N, C-alpha and C positions, 0 to 999 in steps of 0.2 A: 662489400658487406652491406646488407640492407639496413637502411636507417630506420630506427624505431620512431613511430609517431607518438607524440606526447599529447595526452588528453588535456584539453583546456576547457574550463567551464565558463559559461556566460556570466556566472555570478561573480567570478573574479574580475571580469570586465566591468560589471556593474559598479564595483567599488571604485575602480579607476575613473569611470565615467562621472560619478558623483563629484569627484575632486576637480574635474575639468570644467564643469558647468553645463549650460544648456546646448542641445544639439543645434548647430547653426542652420539646419534645414527648416527648423520650426516644428518638426514632427516630434511628438512625445512618445516615449516608450509604450505608454498605455494604448495610444492609437495604433501603433504598429502591431502590438500583441493582439489587440481586439480584432484587427483585420486578418491577422494570420489565423486565429482560431476560426473565424467565419469561413475563410478559404478552406481550411482543413476539414471543417464539418461538412462543407458542401461537396468537396471533391477528393479529400484524402491527402495523405502525406506525399504521394507521388506527384501531385499537382502543385505542391508548394515550391516556389523558387524565389530568390531575392528579386529578380527582375519582375516576375509576375506580381508579387506582393507590392512592389513599388508602384507598378502601373495602377493597381487598384487604389492606391493611396494618392495617385496623381503626383508622384514624385519620381526622382531618379533612384536607381539602385544604390548609388553611392551614399544617399541619405540614410540608408539602413545600416551601413557599415560602421557608423559611429556607435551603434548599440551592439551589433553582432558581427562576428567575423565570417560566419557562414550559415548555411541552412541548419546545421546541427545545433548551433547555439540558439537559433530562432525556435527550433522545436523544444529546446529546454525551457525557454520562456513560455511558450504556449502550453506545455505540459503543466508547469506550475500554476499557470493562470487558471486552468480548469480544475486543478486540485484545490483551489480556494473553496470550491463547493463542498468538498469533503472537510476541509479545515473548519468551515463555519459550523458543521455538525458536531465536531468533537471538541472544539475549543471555545464554544459559546459559553458565556458566564453561567448560563443555566445548567451546564453540565459539571460545574465544579462540585466535587464531592460525589459525583455519580458513581454507581457501582461499575466495576470493570466490565461486567457482562453487557451492561447497557451501552457503554462506550464502544465495546467491541462490535456490538450489533449496529450501532450508528455508523461506525466506520465501514463495516462490510457492506451494508445496504447503500451507503453513500458512494463507495468505490464502484459498486455494481452499476448504479444509476449513471455515474459520470462516464463510465466506459460505454454504456449503451447510448448515451447522448453524444459522446465524442469517441467513436470507435477507433480513430487513428491513435488515440492515447495508448492503446494496448501494444501497438508496434514499437513504442518507445520504452516500455518496461523491459529492463534487462539489457537494453542497448547502451544506455548511458546512465550514470547515477542521477537519481532524482534528489537534488540537494538544494532546491530552491526554498524560499522562506515558507511557503505553504506546506510543502512536503515535510520539511523539518518540524514545523509546528505540530503537524498531525502525529508524526512519529514520537516526538518528545512527550506529547500529552498522553498517548497510549502507553508508552514505556513507564511514565510516572504512575499511571493508574494501575498497571499490572504489577509494578514493584510494590506499590502500597498494598495490593491485594495479597501479596505473599510470594509471588514468583521471585526467584533469586538468580543472580548472575546471568549466564547466557540464556536461561529459561525465559527471561523477559523478552529477549529478541526472538527466541524460537516461537513463543506464544503469539506475539504480534505477527511474525512471519507466517505462521500457520493460517491465521485469519486472512492475511493478504493473499496467500496462495489460493485459499478456497474461493475468495471473491473473484480473483482473476481467472481461476480455472473454470468457473461457471459463466462469468460474464463475457469472456473473450469468444468462446464458441457461439454464444447467443448473438453477440454483435456481428460476427461473421455470417451467421444464419440470416439475420435481418438484412444485411447488405446484399447477400446473394438473392434473396427474394425480391429486393428492390430492383436489382439489375434485371432480373427475369420478368418483373412486372406481374408476378403471380400472387394472388391472395394466399395467405398462410393456410387457411382452411382447405383451399383447393389443392395446394401442394401436398398437404398431409394425406388427403384422400388418394392422390396419385401414389404416394409412398406406400400407403396401406394396401393398395391393389397389387403393387409389386411384391410386397411382403407375403401376400397369399401364395405366391409361387416360390420365392426364395426361402421362406421360413416354414414351409409346409410340415417339416419334421420337428418343429418347435412350437407346439400349440400354446404353451404357456406364454411365450413371447407375443404371439398373436393376441392372446387374451389381454395382456398388459397394454398392448398397443390400442386395443379397442377401449380399454378403460381411459387411457389418455385422451383419445379422440372424443370420448363422451363428455369431457369437461366443457363447460360453457365457453371458456376462453383459454386458448393455449397460453397467452401471456400470464393469466392468473395462475394456471397450473405450474408454469415455470417459477413464478414467485413463491408459490407454496413449496415447491421442491427446494428452492434456495433456502427458505426458512427452515425446512426440515434438516438440511445439511448443516446450516449454521448453528442451530440449536444443539444438534448432536456434537458438533465440534466444541462448542462452549461447554457442554456437559463433560466432555472428555478433559478439557483443560481444567475445569473445576475439580474433577476427580483427582487430578495431580496435586492439587493444593491440600488435599486431606492428608492427615498424618498416616 
């Protein structure tokens, strides 16, 4: 009979580590996580390994095992580290008493920007629970604001989840797009011209699609156009959530 694998979180190890004292190697958790994020940003999750990270830190791989049992736990730490950027947006003292729509917008834009800066993060979403301190702080703040606004029961989680799904659903393809262009070494404007030329042939029976493509290419900056599209979708989503609050 196949033995079931048990999920273990690095945050449980964190509690035990704090009771044991300082890492005898002299490396701090902050150093390890910072270097892991730098490696992930530069080369992606496939390039991350305990041995390679230890080499970048000028240490042996065994020095990392005091903090993490494996690569998965290291990815947990790295994911929560970059989510601190989102946490600062929604838990800052200036946001206390903020309207739920403002917090929802801050969260959505913050999550989008974090994924675009750290595209490897998208590969971790859904693979393992994000239950680090920054992820929990963001979720708690949003749930509090949405409940205060009038969402009840599971609708609180559904509303926050809808914004999360929207931000992820738009940011992940854009991050993949950017990575693809970087690998090819082709400027975005040049690539879009190539696609437009191909569409002349493949979409000749769909003139409306060609017209919309021309409108998109007429934008001064594709990145600005994508940001406007993101804002349109987000505002529409928030409008829909607000409509559910009405009697």
